[in-house]
py3Dmol code that shows the C-alpha trace and the ligand (Angstrom):
import py3Dmol

protein = """\
ATOM      1  CA  MET A   1      29.766  23.879  94.553  1.00  0.00           C
ATOM      2  CA  GLN A   2      32.107  26.589  95.769  1.00  0.00           C
ATOM      3  CA  GLN A   3      31.970  29.933  93.989  1.00  0.00           C
ATOM      4  CA  TYR A   4      35.500  29.558  92.596  1.00  0.00           C
ATOM      5  CA  GLU A   5      34.751  26.051  91.306  1.00  0.00           C
ATOM      6  CA  GLN A   6      32.060  27.582  89.132  1.00  0.00           C
ATOM      7  CA  LEU A   7      34.803  29.464  87.268  1.00  0.00           C
ATOM      8  CA  LEU A   8      36.723  26.271  86.520  1.00  0.00           C
ATOM      9  CA  LYS A   9      33.567  24.516  85.373  1.00  0.00           C
ATOM     10  CA  ALA A  10      32.641  27.416  83.102  1.00  0.00           C
ATOM     11  CA  ASN A  11      36.186  27.438  81.743  1.00  0.00           C
ATOM     12  CA  LYS A  12      35.924  23.785  80.661  1.00  0.00           C
ATOM     13  CA  ALA A  13      32.601  24.454  78.973  1.00  0.00           C
ATOM     14  CA  TRP A  14      34.099  27.483  77.179  1.00  0.00           C
ATOM     15  CA  ALA A  15      37.156  25.531  75.974  1.00  0.00           C
ATOM     16  CA  ASP A  16      34.893  22.746  74.673  1.00  0.00           C
ATOM     17  CA  ARG A  17      32.731  25.286  72.865  1.00  0.00           C
ATOM     18  CA  MET A  18      35.729  26.975  71.209  1.00  0.00           C
ATOM     19  CA  VAL A  19      37.093  23.636  69.924  1.00  0.00           C
ATOM     20  CA  GLU A  20      33.649  22.712  68.689  1.00  0.00           C
ATOM     21  CA  GLN A  21      33.522  25.902  66.602  1.00  0.00           C
ATOM     22  CA  ASP A  22      37.128  25.633  65.425  1.00  0.00           C
ATOM     23  CA  PRO A  23      39.107  22.464  66.197  1.00  0.00           C
ATOM     24  CA  ASN A  24      42.344  24.389  65.526  1.00  0.00           C
ATOM     25  CA  PHE A  25      41.478  27.393  67.721  1.00  0.00           C
ATOM     26  CA  PHE A  26      43.912  26.852  70.586  1.00  0.00           C
ATOM     27  CA  GLU A  27      46.699  25.317  68.518  1.00  0.00           C
ATOM     28  CA  SER A  28      46.676  28.323  66.187  1.00  0.00           C
ATOM     29  CA  LEU A  29      47.413  30.610  69.154  1.00  0.00           C
ATOM     30  CA  VAL A  30      50.110  28.514  70.828  1.00  0.00           C
ATOM     31  CA  GLU A  31      53.144  29.486  68.754  1.00  0.00           C
ATOM     32  CA  VAL A  32      52.900  33.254  68.598  1.00  0.00           C
ATOM     33  CA  GLN A  33      50.753  36.254  69.546  1.00  0.00           C
ATOM     34  CA  ARG A  34      50.325  39.111  67.092  1.00  0.00           C
ATOM     35  CA  PRO A  35      47.824  41.456  68.713  1.00  0.00           C
ATOM     36  CA  ALA A  36      47.211  44.730  66.870  1.00  0.00           C
ATOM     37  CA  PHE A  37      46.117  46.504  70.059  1.00  0.00           C
ATOM     38  CA  LEU A  38      47.453  47.395  73.471  1.00  0.00           C
ATOM     39  CA  TRP A  39      44.630  48.177  75.888  1.00  0.00           C
ATOM     40  CA  ILE A  40      45.282  50.177  79.051  1.00  0.00           C
ATOM     41  CA  GLY A  41      42.072  50.047  81.032  1.00  0.00           C
ATOM     42  CA  CYS A  42      40.574  50.376  84.488  1.00  0.00           C
ATOM     43  CA  ALA A  43      40.695  47.303  86.735  1.00  0.00           C
ATOM     44  CA  ASP A  44      36.915  47.671  87.246  1.00  0.00           C
ATOM     45  CA  SER A  45      35.180  44.283  86.889  1.00  0.00           C
ATOM     46  CA  ARG A  46      32.409  45.835  84.803  1.00  0.00           C
ATOM     47  CA  VAL A  47      34.705  46.817  81.924  1.00  0.00           C
ATOM     48  CA  PRO A  48      36.130  43.560  80.478  1.00  0.00           C
ATOM     49  CA  PRO A  49      38.105  44.538  77.332  1.00  0.00           C
ATOM     50  CA  ASN A  50      37.548  41.467  75.127  1.00  0.00           C
ATOM     51  CA  GLU A  51      33.882  41.163  75.961  1.00  0.00           C
ATOM     52  CA  ILE A  52      32.941  44.791  75.285  1.00  0.00           C
ATOM     53  CA  THR A  53      34.918  44.949  72.027  1.00  0.00           C
ATOM     54  CA  GLY A  54      33.844  41.586  70.636  1.00  0.00           C
ATOM     55  CA  THR A  55      37.457  40.447  70.417  1.00  0.00           C
ATOM     56  CA  ARG A  56      39.001  37.060  71.076  1.00  0.00           C
ATOM     57  CA  PRO A  57      42.123  35.584  72.634  1.00  0.00           C
ATOM     58  CA  GLY A  58      45.112  36.806  70.658  1.00  0.00           C
ATOM     59  CA  ASP A  59      43.538  40.130  69.647  1.00  0.00           C
ATOM     60  CA  ILE A  60      44.454  42.515  72.488  1.00  0.00           C
ATOM     61  CA  PHE A  61      47.480  42.872  74.763  1.00  0.00           C
ATOM     62  CA  ILE A  62      46.066  44.129  78.067  1.00  0.00           C
ATOM     63  CA  HIS A  63      47.235  46.171  81.033  1.00  0.00           C
ATOM     64  CA  ARG A  64      44.775  47.256  83.707  1.00  0.00           C
ATOM     65  CA  ASN A  65      45.121  49.310  86.858  1.00  0.00           C
ATOM     66  CA  VAL A  66      42.916  51.474  89.056  1.00  0.00           C
ATOM     67  CA  ALA A  67      41.590  54.374  86.930  1.00  0.00           C
ATOM     68  CA  ASN A  68      43.620  53.477  83.794  1.00  0.00           C
ATOM     69  CA  LEU A  69      46.655  55.598  84.617  1.00  0.00           C
ATOM     70  CA  VAL A  70      49.839  55.977  82.557  1.00  0.00           C
ATOM     71  CA  ILE A  71      52.399  57.005  85.174  1.00  0.00           C
ATOM     72  CA  HIS A  72      55.871  57.668  83.801  1.00  0.00           C
ATOM     73  CA  THR A  73      57.629  55.911  86.703  1.00  0.00           C
ATOM     74  CA  ASP A  74      55.352  52.852  86.775  1.00  0.00           C
ATOM     75  CA  MET A  75      57.718  50.065  85.703  1.00  0.00           C
ATOM     76  CA  ASN A  76      54.853  47.618  85.345  1.00  0.00           C
ATOM     77  CA  MET A  77      52.951  49.769  82.836  1.00  0.00           C
ATOM     78  CA  LEU A  78      56.174  50.868  81.091  1.00  0.00           C
ATOM     79  CA  SER A  79      57.312  47.267  80.666  1.00  0.00           C
ATOM     80  CA  VAL A  80      53.979  46.341  79.111  1.00  0.00           C
ATOM     81  CA  LEU A  81      54.133  49.421  76.870  1.00  0.00           C
ATOM     82  CA  GLN A  82      57.701  48.786  75.765  1.00  0.00           C
ATOM     83  CA  TYR A  83      57.054  45.133  74.970  1.00  0.00           C
ATOM     84  CA  ALA A  84      53.810  45.901  73.128  1.00  0.00           C
ATOM     85  CA  VAL A  85      55.257  48.794  71.122  1.00  0.00           C
ATOM     86  CA  GLU A  86      58.766  47.519  70.384  1.00  0.00           C
ATOM     87  CA  VAL A  87      58.417  43.741  70.250  1.00  0.00           C
ATOM     88  CA  LEU A  88      54.785  43.075  69.341  1.00  0.00           C
ATOM     89  CA  GLU A  89      54.665  46.292  67.300  1.00  0.00           C
ATOM     90  CA  VAL A  90      51.019  46.975  68.074  1.00  0.00           C
ATOM     91  CA  LYS A  91      49.320  49.386  65.683  1.00  0.00           C
ATOM     92  CA  HIS A  92      47.074  51.017  68.279  1.00  0.00           C
ATOM     93  CA  VAL A  93      47.329  51.833  71.980  1.00  0.00           C
ATOM     94  CA  ILE A  94      43.959  52.455  73.611  1.00  0.00           C
ATOM     95  CA  VAL A  95      43.407  54.030  77.014  1.00  0.00           C
ATOM     96  CA  CYS A  96      39.859  53.113  77.995  1.00  0.00           C
ATOM     97  CA  GLY A  97      38.271  54.624  81.092  1.00  0.00           C
ATOM     98  CA  HIS A  98      34.641  54.565  82.119  1.00  0.00           C
ATOM     99  CA  TYR A  99      31.975  56.829  83.549  1.00  0.00           C
ATOM    100  CA  GLY A 100      31.252  56.172  87.222  1.00  0.00           C
ATOM    101  CA  CYS A 101      34.897  55.231  87.852  1.00  0.00           C
ATOM    102  CA  GLY A 102      35.330  54.590  91.583  1.00  0.00           C
ATOM    103  CA  GLY A 103      39.041  55.450  91.424  1.00  0.00           C
ATOM    104  CA  VAL A 104      38.407  58.908  89.990  1.00  0.00           C
ATOM    105  CA  LYS A 105      35.509  59.410  92.406  1.00  0.00           C
ATOM    106  CA  ALA A 106      37.773  58.563  95.355  1.00  0.00           C
ATOM    107  CA  ALA A 107      40.422  60.963  94.042  1.00  0.00           C
ATOM    108  CA  MET A 108      37.821  63.741  93.847  1.00  0.00           C
ATOM    109  CA  SER A 109      36.846  63.248  97.481  1.00  0.00           C
ATOM    110  CA  ARG A 110      38.768  64.358 100.559  1.00  0.00           C
ATOM    111  CA  HIS A 111      38.582  60.920 102.140  1.00  0.00           C
ATOM    112  CA  SER A 112      41.795  59.019 102.931  1.00  0.00           C
ATOM    113  CA  TYR A 113      41.733  55.467 101.525  1.00  0.00           C
ATOM    114  CA  GLY A 114      45.153  54.306 102.716  1.00  0.00           C
ATOM    115  CA  LEU A 115      47.970  53.266 100.402  1.00  0.00           C
ATOM    116  CA  ILE A 116      45.902  53.912  97.279  1.00  0.00           C
ATOM    117  CA  ASN A 117      46.017  57.638  98.142  1.00  0.00           C
ATOM    118  CA  LYS A 118      49.469  57.612  96.515  1.00  0.00           C
ATOM    119  CA  TRP A 119      48.073  56.259  93.248  1.00  0.00           C
ATOM    120  CA  LEU A 120      45.008  58.494  93.237  1.00  0.00           C
ATOM    121  CA  ARG A 121      47.146  61.544  93.888  1.00  0.00           C
ATOM    122  CA  HIS A 122      47.923  61.609  90.148  1.00  0.00           C
ATOM    123  CA  ILE A 123      44.234  62.229  89.483  1.00  0.00           C
ATOM    124  CA  LYS A 124      44.086  64.998  92.069  1.00  0.00           C
ATOM    125  CA  ASP A 125      46.863  66.709  90.080  1.00  0.00           C
ATOM    126  CA  ILE A 126      44.694  66.519  86.954  1.00  0.00           C
ATOM    127  CA  TYR A 127      41.814  68.056  88.910  1.00  0.00           C
ATOM    128  CA  ARG A 128      44.076  70.948  89.875  1.00  0.00           C
ATOM    129  CA  LEU A 129      45.229  71.411  86.255  1.00  0.00           C
ATOM    130  CA  HIS A 130      41.596  71.781  85.160  1.00  0.00           C
ATOM    131  CA  VAL A 131      40.098  73.338  88.283  1.00  0.00           C
ATOM    132  CA  ASP A 132      38.655  76.330  86.430  1.00  0.00           C
ATOM    133  CA  GLU A 133      36.578  74.172  84.111  1.00  0.00           C
ATOM    134  CA  LEU A 134      35.619  71.636  86.794  1.00  0.00           C
ATOM    135  CA  ALA A 135      34.599  74.213  89.407  1.00  0.00           C
ATOM    136  CA  GLY A 136      32.103  75.645  86.922  1.00  0.00           C
ATOM    137  CA  ILE A 137      30.210  72.361  86.581  1.00  0.00           C
ATOM    138  CA  GLN A 138      27.030  72.346  88.679  1.00  0.00           C
ATOM    139  CA  THR A 139      26.382  68.749  89.739  1.00  0.00           C
ATOM    140  CA  GLU A 140      28.876  66.443  91.367  1.00  0.00           C
ATOM    141  CA  GLU A 141      28.051  63.638  88.940  1.00  0.00           C
ATOM    142  CA  ALA A 142      28.705  65.836  85.903  1.00  0.00           C
ATOM    143  CA  ARG A 143      31.927  67.086  87.483  1.00  0.00           C
ATOM    144  CA  LEU A 144      33.048  63.493  88.144  1.00  0.00           C
ATOM    145  CA  ASN A 145      32.264  62.429  84.589  1.00  0.00           C
ATOM    146  CA  ARG A 146      34.199  65.383  83.167  1.00  0.00           C
ATOM    147  CA  LEU A 147      37.203  64.577  85.378  1.00  0.00           C
ATOM    148  CA  ILE A 148      36.975  60.972  84.121  1.00  0.00           C
ATOM    149  CA  GLU A 149      37.208  62.299  80.540  1.00  0.00           C
ATOM    150  CA  LEU A 150      40.042  64.705  81.369  1.00  0.00           C
ATOM    151  CA  ASN A 151      41.905  61.858  83.079  1.00  0.00           C
ATOM    152  CA  ILE A 152      41.683  59.684  79.956  1.00  0.00           C
ATOM    153  CA  ILE A 153      42.895  62.548  77.734  1.00  0.00           C
ATOM    154  CA  GLU A 154      45.779  63.194  80.137  1.00  0.00           C
ATOM    155  CA  GLN A 155      46.830  59.541  80.074  1.00  0.00           C
ATOM    156  CA  VAL A 156      46.874  59.458  76.266  1.00  0.00           C
ATOM    157  CA  ASN A 157      49.128  62.529  76.313  1.00  0.00           C
ATOM    158  CA  ASN A 158      51.275  60.751  78.906  1.00  0.00           C
ATOM    159  CA  LEU A 159      51.738  57.917  76.405  1.00  0.00           C
ATOM    160  CA  ALA A 160      52.858  60.334  73.683  1.00  0.00           C
ATOM    161  CA  ASP A 161      55.306  61.894  76.132  1.00  0.00           C
ATOM    162  CA  THR A 162      57.188  58.612  76.726  1.00  0.00           C
ATOM    163  CA  SER A 163      60.458  57.969  74.915  1.00  0.00           C
ATOM    164  CA  ILE A 164      59.064  54.520  74.033  1.00  0.00           C
ATOM    165  CA  VAL A 165      56.256  55.962  71.916  1.00  0.00           C
ATOM    166  CA  GLN A 166      58.381  58.784  70.493  1.00  0.00           C
ATOM    167  CA  ARG A 167      61.051  56.324  69.358  1.00  0.00           C
ATOM    168  CA  ALA A 168      58.440  54.115  67.673  1.00  0.00           C
ATOM    169  CA  TRP A 169      56.870  57.138  65.988  1.00  0.00           C
ATOM    170  CA  LYS A 170      60.219  58.043  64.438  1.00  0.00           C
ATOM    171  CA  GLY A 171      61.112  54.456  63.574  1.00  0.00           C
ATOM    172  CA  ARG A 172      57.877  53.020  62.168  1.00  0.00           C
ATOM    173  CA  ASN A 173      55.356  55.864  62.138  1.00  0.00           C
ATOM    174  CA  GLY A 174      53.178  54.180  64.792  1.00  0.00           C
ATOM    175  CA  PRO A 175      51.400  53.354  67.041  1.00  0.00           C
ATOM    176  CA  HIS A 176      48.243  55.421  66.833  1.00  0.00           C
ATOM    177  CA  LEU A 177      47.047  56.475  70.330  1.00  0.00           C
ATOM    178  CA  HIS A 178      43.401  56.545  71.411  1.00  0.00           C
ATOM    179  CA  GLY A 179      41.418  57.663  74.469  1.00  0.00           C
ATOM    180  CA  TRP A 180      38.010  56.060  74.896  1.00  0.00           C
ATOM    181  CA  VAL A 181      35.314  56.243  77.573  1.00  0.00           C
ATOM    182  CA  TYR A 182      32.912  53.378  78.289  1.00  0.00           C
ATOM    183  CA  ASP A 183      29.394  54.052  79.514  1.00  0.00           C
ATOM    184  CA  LEU A 184      28.248  51.590  82.185  1.00  0.00           C
ATOM    185  CA  HIS A 185      24.598  52.529  81.510  1.00  0.00           C
ATOM    186  CA  ASN A 186      24.442  51.334  77.912  1.00  0.00           C
ATOM    187  CA  GLY A 187      27.683  49.465  77.202  1.00  0.00           C
ATOM    188  CA  ILE A 188      28.760  51.957  74.533  1.00  0.00           C
ATOM    189  CA  ILE A 189      32.356  53.169  74.071  1.00  0.00           C
ATOM    190  CA  ASN A 190      32.802  56.756  72.908  1.00  0.00           C
ATOM    191  CA  PRO A 191      36.127  57.987  71.494  1.00  0.00           C
ATOM    192  CA  LEU A 192      37.393  61.156  73.218  1.00  0.00           C
ATOM    193  CA  ILE A 193      40.788  61.768  71.655  1.00  0.00           C
ATOM    194  CA  ASP A 194      43.188  60.195  69.228  1.00  0.00           C
ATOM    195  CA  ILE A 195      46.787  61.102  68.501  1.00  0.00           C
ATOM    196  CA  ALA A 196      48.301  59.918  65.232  1.00  0.00           C
ATOM    197  CA  ALA A 197      52.007  59.116  65.050  1.00  0.00           C
ATOM    198  CA  ASN A 198      54.323  62.127  64.984  1.00  0.00           C
ATOM    199  CA  THR A 199      51.683  64.634  66.067  1.00  0.00           C
ATOM    200  CA  PRO A 200      53.427  67.501  67.928  1.00  0.00           C
ATOM    201  CA  LEU A 201      53.319  66.910  71.690  1.00  0.00           C
ATOM    202  CA  GLU A 202      51.214  68.991  74.082  1.00  0.00           C
ATOM    203  CA  HIS A 203      54.429  70.711  75.149  1.00  0.00           C
ATOM    204  CA  GLU A 204      57.931  70.667  73.677  1.00  0.00           C
ATOM    205  CA  ILE A 205      59.486  69.980  77.084  1.00  0.00           C
ATOM    206  CA  TYR A 206      58.476  66.323  76.643  1.00  0.00           C
ATOM    207  CA  GLU A 207      60.246  65.939  73.294  1.00  0.00           C
ATOM    208  CA  TYR A 208      63.464  63.916  73.068  1.00  0.00           C
ATOM    209  CA  ASP A 209      65.987  64.823  70.376  1.00  0.00           C
ATOM    210  CA  ASP A 210      68.380  61.923  70.967  1.00  0.00           C
ATOM    211  CA  LEU A 211      66.186  58.849  70.893  1.00  0.00           C
ATOM    212  CA  ASP A 212      69.038  56.585  69.876  1.00  0.00           C
ATOM    213  CA  VAL A 213      69.739  56.488  73.632  1.00  0.00           C
ATOM    214  CA  GLN A 214      67.831  53.497  74.988  1.00  0.00           C
ATOM    215  CA  HIS A 215      65.024  54.392  77.452  1.00  0.00           C
TER     216      HIS A 215
END
"""
ligand_1 = """\
1
CO
Co 37.345 52.636 87.165
"""
view = py3Dmol.view(width=600, height=400)
view.addModel(protein, "pdb")
view.setStyle({"model": 0}, {"cartoon": {"style": "trace"}})
view.addModel(ligand_1, "xyz")
view.setStyle({"model": 1}, {"stick": {}})
view.zoomTo()
view.show()
């Protein structure tokens, strides 16, 4: 059997198992999705959101990219965010990164990786913002792991700085923003930061006074 055929075979077995446990399982999800969470995570194959959080189809709206970045000109991420926040009205937005992140590691190096340099450049900027703290860290692994944490915290602040989130905060006092880091060594997620609705932003320059203007 080809490697890809194994996926299709496993899928059939999974679907059978789900129906066995709950004959109505798929039908109950067909009409509408009401996830309470938006997950913005790393594309890394070792950090599958549903599996590591014990959640099921219908529970989490998911966006993944290299190194879980929230870039304010990324129309893909912004479209997911807008739909999740304004239409699905998710209660929580979670940015989940992970220790040992290859994207952050590549950004910390001086090696050129081609097109992805453009994407990783955002992480180099975060390194520069925190160079005093990072330069004082002795081992490269510890420095990488700290940059991974700082990157997650930065991305959560980036969420708060969007007009999408600010408008929702004023309108419905949500969503609550979270920054989590997953440890590949033991499978545990540790919370790093959370920002409740209407918390003052990291800097007033990001605040919009006239949010009735659309996007
Ligand atoms: Co990663």
